[in-house]
C-alpha positions in Angstrom: 41.8 -108.6 -75.0 41.2 -106.4 -72.0 44.9 -105.7 -72.0 45.1 -104.6 -75.5 42.2 -102.1 -75.0 43.9 -100.6 -71.9 47.2 -100.4 -73.8 45.6 -98.6 -76.8 44.1 -96.0 -74.6 47.3 -95.3 -72.7 49.1 -94.7 -76.1 46.4 -92.3 -77.1 44.3 -94.5 -79.3 41.0 -92.9 -78.0 40.1 -89.3 -78.6 43.2 -87.5 -79.3 43.5 -83.7 -79.9 45.3 -82.2 -82.7 47.7 -79.3 -82.0 48.3 -80.0 -78.3 46.8 -77.0 -76.4 43.2 -76.1 -76.3 42.6 -72.6 -77.4 40.2 -70.5 -75.1 38.5 -67.4 -76.2 40.4 -64.1 -75.5 39.0 -62.2 -72.5 41.1 -59.2 -72.6 39.7 -55.9 -73.5 40.9 -54.5 -76.8 42.1 -50.8 -75.7 42.7 -49.6 -79.3 39.2 -48.6 -80.3 38.8 -47.0 -76.9 41.9 -44.9 -77.2 41.0 -43.8 -80.7 37.6 -42.7 -79.4 39.1 -40.6 -76.6 41.6 -38.9 -78.8 38.9 -37.9 -81.4 36.9 -36.5 -78.3 39.9 -34.7 -77.0 40.4 -33.0 -80.3 36.7 -32.2 -80.6 36.7 -30.5 -77.1 40.1 -28.6 -77.9 38.6 -27.2 -81.0 35.2 -26.4 -79.4 36.5 -25.0 -76.1 37.4 -21.5 -77.5 34.0 -21.2 -79.0 32.3 -21.7 -75.8 33.3 -18.3 -74.3 29.7 -16.9 -74.3 29.0 -13.4 -73.8 28.8 -10.1 -75.6 31.5 -9.7 -78.3 33.9 -7.0 -76.9 37.3 -5.8 -77.8 38.8 -6.2 -74.3 42.0 -4.4 -73.2 45.1 -6.6 -72.9 47.2 -7.0 -69.8 50.1 -9.3 -68.7 48.0 -11.0 -65.9 47.6 -14.7 -66.0 44.2 -16.3 -67.0 41.6 -17.0 -64.3 41.0 -20.6 -63.3 37.2 -20.8 -63.0 35.1 -24.0 -62.3 31.7 -22.6 -63.1 30.0 -20.0 -65.4 30.7 -16.6 -63.7 28.3 -13.8 -63.6 29.4 -11.3 -66.1 28.4 -7.7 -66.7 29.5 -6.3 -70.0 29.6 -2.6 -71.3 29.8 -2.3 -75.0 31.4 0.4 -77.0 28.1 2.1 -77.5 27.4 2.2 -73.7 24.9 -0.6 -73.5 25.0 -2.8 -70.5 24.6 -6.6 -70.7 24.1 -9.0 -67.6 25.4 -12.2 -69.1 23.9 -11.9 -72.6 20.8 -9.9 -71.8 20.6 -6.2 -72.3 19.7 -4.2 -69.1 19.3 -0.6 -68.2 21.6 1.0 -65.6 18.6 1.2 -63.1 17.8 -2.5 -63.5 21.3 -3.9 -62.9 20.7 -4.5 -59.1 17.3 -6.0 -59.5 18.3 -8.4 -62.3 21.7 -9.2 -60.6 19.9 -10.1 -57.4 17.5 -12.3 -59.2 20.4 -14.2 -60.9 22.6 -14.4 -57.9 20.0 -15.1 -55.5 20.0 -18.8 -56.6 23.6 -19.1 -55.8 25.6 -17.4 -53.0 23.8 -14.1 -53.1 26.1 -11.1 -52.0 29.2 -13.3 -51.9 28.9 -14.2 -55.6 31.9 -13.1 -57.7 30.9 -10.7 -60.5 33.0 -9.9 -63.5 32.8 -6.6 -65.3 34.0 -6.6 -68.9 34.3 -3.3 -70.8 35.1 -2.6 -74.4 38.4 -0.7 -75.0 36.5 2.2 -76.6 34.1 2.6 -73.5 34.9 5.6 -71.3 36.4 4.4 -68.0 33.8 6.6 -66.2 31.1 4.4 -67.5 32.8 1.1 -66.2 33.4 2.8 -62.9 29.7 3.7 -62.7 28.6 0.3 -63.4 31.1 -1.1 -60.8 29.8 1.5 -58.2 26.2 0.5 -58.7 27.1 -3.2 -58.1 29.3 -2.5 -55.0 26.7 0.0 -53.6 24.1 -3.0 -53.7 26.5 -4.9 -51.3 28.3 -7.2 -53.7 31.9 -7.3 -52.3 33.6 -9.6 -55.0 33.6 -7.4 -58.2 36.5 -7.8 -60.7 37.5 -6.3 -64.1 38.2 -8.8 -67.0 40.9 -8.2 -69.6 42.4 -10.3 -72.2 46.0 -11.7 -71.8 48.5 -9.8 -73.7 50.5 -12.3 -75.8 53.0 -9.9 -77.0 56.0 -10.2 -74.8 
């Protein structure tokens, strides 16, 4: 009797699994939803990036120079067609440029801060040169003019 019980167990008479292998839960990460989300975010940022160019709306002159590669928000001084001067997006008088610029740049690098001057096409060149002379007379050495890239070749 003992022999028949052992023989039956050897032939699989006890607990037998159907289908052969035991299925384990899948532990791999499904990348499809992740890729879908990343593509949607990429499209959103590509559409929104041109809208983030903050500042005073100006009609900048066009040049063939390449676009600047900037990591942080630069200090910009804008001169509109009507002659009004703006530091970033705040209107300032000509006499207040140095004081407000020092207050804004004081938190950063101070006199070594790069300052971009934007001038509308319709503004007299003398007005832009006057603003730049006020800035350089205050001791700021890195002053540059901003133009739009000429897409006509």
